[in-house]
C-alpha angles and dihedrals in degrees: 000000000000118000109224093230092048091050090053091046090049092051090050092048097046111009095172098044138100122244117217116203119203124184137164095234144326088277133071099025111188135176110309123225130206126241115193123214130174113344105258092013130099113318109205126199111201135184118254115170096211099038118116099159118132122240099256099040092048090048094052095046095052093046087058093221139077098263108129127207093276091058096066119124110262092217112103141158113297129216130214100221090185088071100023093231133109112261125246092257090056093053093050090051090046089050090052090047093052090050088048090050092052088049089051091048096052090042097052095040097231106191129188088213089074092057095245125128121242122230085233114101093224112125094006135101110247131199131182124211134163121244095182142003129252126212090275092062106250121222126217097243133159113255133204117235094260089062097252122127110270122237094222113095089219116138119230106214144163129264125197122219140161124257124219090253093054095262128130125239130183118228127201119237137177111231117202114226097217096064103002090236128143120260120196106219122199110183124206128199129213121202091199094055097058094264092302117163132239119192126210114200118212113193093179105145091204089068097046102127092200149294123337121239088258091056093045095056090052095050105128096230106020103032131074115328110252123199143154105266130200128210128164091350094306126109125221112199127222098359136147130210122246095230091050091050092052093053090052091049093045092051096043099042094039092234135128120260095263093057088045089056091051091050091050095049089052090054089049091051090051091058099251093125137355140203109269096232106028146346093283118150124260111271136183094246150080094305127136119234133174134192115258095205108071126197115261118244118188118197119196109204131030100218124117095294096044096041091049093048092050090050093050095044103040094088096056105024140048097248129196116190115199114194138161089236135035093237143056116250127199101226096186086062095055096089091060091054095060091084097024108051098175086063092070089075091055096054092055129089126176110240092228090060096065101021101064094166101040131100106229121202125186113215153092116272110223101178148003115207138152095000095310137106116222119204120205114250114249119230111275092009133100115255116264112251113248117272119228120209142190089203132017128201116194113204104150096141125207146273144206120271103242102210094163128078128212117260129197091266100033132052120201117218131199104208094202092066114079090202089058091050091048094045095049097047096097090042088053092052092052096041124105103185125042129181124201114200112206133033099217124113094290097045094048092049094049091051093049092050094051095043091053099044098039108031087164094066123079117241122198119188113199114190127169098217121072093239136040119253091011095184092058131061118306087234087074090054091052092051091047095050090047092051096050093041086063091056109083094203098055125093122193120211107176124174092033137102131211105242101175146351119226139143095014091304138104109223120204128207090261093057099256115150115213121188105242131184093159129021121196114201114211103155137073104071112218122177115226095242106111090109086065096047095095098056105012106048089114088065097050131081122224093280092057091253118141114244110233136187129226090288092050090253116149104255108251095032136081104205107030125093135189124201141169121015094348094062117098096233125137099237140094113289096242133155091239092053090054087052094053089049089056093049088052093053088045090051092049094050093042091050089053091057097045096042092243130133109263121238113243121228114257119202119216148149112298129199114256123202109197120191121223097187126318095298105043138048143159128237108216128184120165112306095349135082102206102185144001123190145058097315089061088048091051090049090054 
């Protein structure tokens, strides 16, 4: 462990030197002390459990003279950055330093029996890191114990953690380039193998002391500052500037700017970030860079909300869309397809046609647990592996509660399922009596379509409230009543509920028997959240809706969002509201990338266009009906 102040003192004392960190193990880190060798040579830190001496005083004491830290020789090991290896002169000085270290050990009589730690590296884990940059532009490479440049492309970086007394320390970690995850290395030394080193990698997450440097620089609020950058009328999204990144690295690592550039270049070579226009090296200047590894957003549901969110986020995030079907379907247009089957093909769009950078998975989500989404296995197929996410967007929509069952004489239709509409079309052509249960927007539109295309068929609308569209203005109810009363084949039964279907009749709670060959269910709203009931019930209200905050985040979580019909917001469940929810989520996530303040979602009164057959419609907003006629129908 390196105390931050000691790192700063060491850089001041030897700005062009290497620091050698020696510790017994990855556990029980105590205050490190400084052991000085030849001026300009290798300056090792080593772990001593009982040592509390400061950097400067320990340095002077072990030198045996009055020279302070500022008196160190400025000559230091050089590094050839063109090859990435330490030069021959550095190796010679290091060899001399190691010989001097052994002499000091023999002279001072260090003994393991006393519980002290020798300055020799034998039996201890050693890491190398640069606290400064010489004239050669030293890089922050991993080094082997003998001081030569390691062949492994791993990055030795700092980790910050808290001490028992409330202070902060920096820990050294080795970061693997392939996945930028921490590897805890315990090196063993073999006397019979010429002091060669064997590394045992421990991937136990329970001992992970904190984030790696690659993770720290990508932290949304404390890492590199990302913004949309403009250059020659072109906008580069979520980028950072080289000079700003160098300042961040210099300040957080306690190194000068040249060393920070070297560390940044190593991160670039490891694939953590890239230049926006080419494979240029990392420089301390006004160049644009962006992270190559994007955060993973999983969206469940490909309706208006889910599709819109995917389209907004696909540029800056790695997006996976999970949907029951491989295409987008305009649900508000389904009532118009009941009597016009060819229209079904015109209200579909394959997800891959408009989501060019999104991974689309067709399947049914059965559970979300421990940061992973589980997809139900299909018959005869292997189960899909769990999908991890950084952010989750739940946009699974809703359905009608089908409380009736088919009988020999009567077929029950859910108008939100295209398969039901297609399978019932022949029955519709042969039917004489049709019942529509529900007088909301969907029920009204279904009755309007059938009454127009099939004036010879009898249509009965059964609605429990006393007026249509009871959550909107009474003026809308007045217009709807007037329209249907002008249709000779439509019967209105308000203030009643369908209780059962038997003997070719729909029977209401008042005992009214209505002849029924087909019954369309358009009432009994149910959010599609039952797959969350096992592990997410604490985030839901009594209706099964997910409670959300002003940014559409599920209350009690930091990275899960609910949009569309599944969000517990007091407003009409409209497609345009779902799209506005998606825009709010995209705004929040984009703002996190760019370091801006996210725009909260604002509910409001939306414009609703309600079809009354193919040639008539109402434009409704708030307490007013603004238009009724063919123009409104054309707009819809």
